[in-house]
N, C-alpha and C positions, 0 to 999 in steps of 0.2 A: 161186322158186316156178314150177312148171310151169302153162302157160296153163289146163290143165283145173282145176287147184285155184284159180287166180287168178280164173277166170270164175265159179267156184263161189262162192268167198268174196264177190266182188263182188255176185253175184246174191243171195245171202243177205242181205247189208247193205242193198241196194236195196230188195229186197222189204218189209223191216220200214217202210221209208219212202215206199212207193210212192204212199201216198195224198197225199202233201205235193209231188209232182212237179208237179201243176197249178199250185201257188201261184207259183213263180218265173215259169212260163210265162205265167200269167194276168197277173201285175205287167208283164211285158215287152210282152204284147199291149196292155193297156191304155196303157201308156207310149208305144208306137208309134203307137196310135190318137189320143191326144191330140197327139203330135208331127205327125202328119199334118194334123191340123185348125189347129195354129199355123203350120206352116212350109210345109206343102204345100196344094194345093186337093183336099180329100178328096172323091172324087167318090161321093155318096151315091146308093144305088139300093133302092127299097123291096123290090123283086121279089127282088133278089139278097141282101138282109139275110134274108128269109124262106127263101131256098134254102140260105143258111148254117145257119139253124135247122133246115132239113129234114135237112141231113147229120148235125147233132148229135143229132137226134131219131132217126135211122136208128140211130145207136149205142146209143141207149137201147132201141130195139126189139130190137137184137141181144142186148144184155144181158139184157132182159126175157125173151126166147124161151129163152135159156140157163137163167137162173134157174128159170123155169117148169117146167123137166124135171128139175132137178138134185136129189139127195138130200141129206140131211143130212150136214154135214162134208165137203163138196166144195164147190168154187167159192164159198168164203167170203171174209169180209173180215178174217179174222184177219192180224195183223202180226208176231206174236212169232216163229212158227215155221210152217212148212208143215204142211198138214193134209189127209189124204185117207184115207177108209176104203174107197173103191172107185175103180178106174179109170172115168170117164165115157167112154163110147164110143158112146152114140146121140145122137139129136137134133142140136144144134148141134156137138156133140163128134164127131159122125161125119163132118163135112166140114171141120172146122179144130180143131187142137189147143188154141188159145187164144182161144176166142171172146169171153171177157169183156174181154180186152186189145184184141181187134179193136173191140168196142164202144166202149171207152174211147178208142181211136184217132179214130173217126168223131165221138164226142163233143167232143173237143178239137179236132178238124180243123175242124169247123164254126166254132167261135170263132176261130181262127187265121184263117180265111178272111175273117172280117170285116175285117180290115185291108185286104183286096183288094190285098195286096202280095206279089207271087210269092216274093221272096226272103225275106221273113218266113214264108210258109208252108213254103217248102222247109227252113229252119232249125229250124222246129218238127218236120217229119217227122224230119229227122236226129237231133235231140235225144230225140225219141220213141222211134226205133228203137235208139239206142245205150242208153238208159235200161232199156228193156224186153227187149231182146235179152238182158242179163245176166239179168234176173229170170226169163224164160222158160228159159234154160239151167239155172239153180239148181232151178226147178220140175221140170224134165224130169229133171234128175240125181237129185232125190228120188225121183219116181215109179219110175224105172228101179231104183233101189236097194231100193224097197219091193215092188214088183210084178213086178219081172224080166221074164221072157218073156212075160206077159200085156200088160204095157206096151209092150214093144218090137214085138209083132205088130201092135197098134193103131196105133203111132207110125210104123211103116214104111209104112203105107197112107193115112194121114192128113196132109195138109199142116199145116205149123206156124201160117202166119198168113194165107194168101190161100186162102179156101175154094174147096173143089170140090164143087159142088152135086150133082153125079151120084152123089156117095158117101152122100147122106142115106139115114140109117137111123132110122125112127121108133122112139120110146122105148115101152118097156112101162108107164112111168109116165104118168099123165094129168098134163095141164097144170095147175099150180096158180097160178090168178090171184090167190090171197090171199097167196101167197108173193112173188110179183112186187111186189103193192102193199106188202107188207111191207119189202121189201128194196130196191126201186127208187125209191120216191115221193121219197125224198131226192135221187136223181140228177135227176130231173126238176125238183124245186124249185130246186136249183143251176143247172141250164140257163136257167130262166125268169128268174132273177135276174140272172145274167150277161149275158144278151141284153138285159134290160132296163137294165142299168147301160151297156151300149154305145150303146143307143138313146138313153138320156137324155144321155150326154156328147155325143152328136151333137145333140141337141136344145139343149143349153146353148151349144155353139159357133155353132150355125146361127141361134139367136135373140138373139145378143148378150148372153149371160149373163143372159137372163130365166129364172130358175130355175122360174117357174110356167106358163110358155107351152109348150104342147105341140101338135105337129101331131097330125093324125088317126091317123098311125102310131105317133106318141108315147103317144097316149091308149089306143090298143089295147093296146100292151105294159104301159102302167101298170095296165090292167084285169085282165090276165093275171097280172101280178105280185102285186096285192092278192088275186085270187081263189086263186093257188096259196099264199098265205101261209095263207089260211083252210083249204083243203084240207090243206095239210101239218099245220097244227096240230091239225085234227080228227083224221087218221090217226095222228099221234103220240100224241094222248091215248087213241085205241082201243088201240094198241100197249102203252102203260103201264098202262092200266087194265083191259084186258081180254085174253081169249084169242082173240078173235074172228078174228085173222089167223094164229094158231097153226095149223100142219098137222103132223099126225103123219108123222113120218120125213123132214119138210123143215126 
């Protein structure tokens, strides 16, 4: 099989399971984090921990800006097949072709950084790139086949993964905060949970396996965790029971 068909086939397969990529990476990260506490002297720094969260939150912001300006049937969470009614070329898509994957990268990079181990972080970057490179290839193959010259004209001037901010072009669509809340609250919920897990694991090892003793830092993350559960449940109820977050054309 020629490489072009091979990459396309691999990309289509990985596209369907892209939501599951974080699971083995997360398990590896937690395992390595525990190993560091057991075998090595893990150097915990509260400021660094918040900086890691900041990197992940940056990824969520990138995703939110992208989602806020995109129309219906583009930039979705579909897994069975590629879907695109139009080629997005403005807002985030005017500076980078795959802004959602760029957002994903930063969201998971922050978690990888929690280990404070250069080799683990580099391994994460390598795995992420090998995985998403195939997916991006398959998506672009689909868009080129469907939209032809319109897609190529846009792709020729917009970088695939590293943004070029000077190319920014405002969208004619207004920013939809409701659409962001509807689609990205789960992402924030997961981030808070995962960072709380890492913080709580650190608390357990630091306090001699006293599961109820928390430092001030641990208490802050516990409050954030509990508050986020409430927020998520409220928004989920609104989504399921009302049309308040529904936006026409989004």
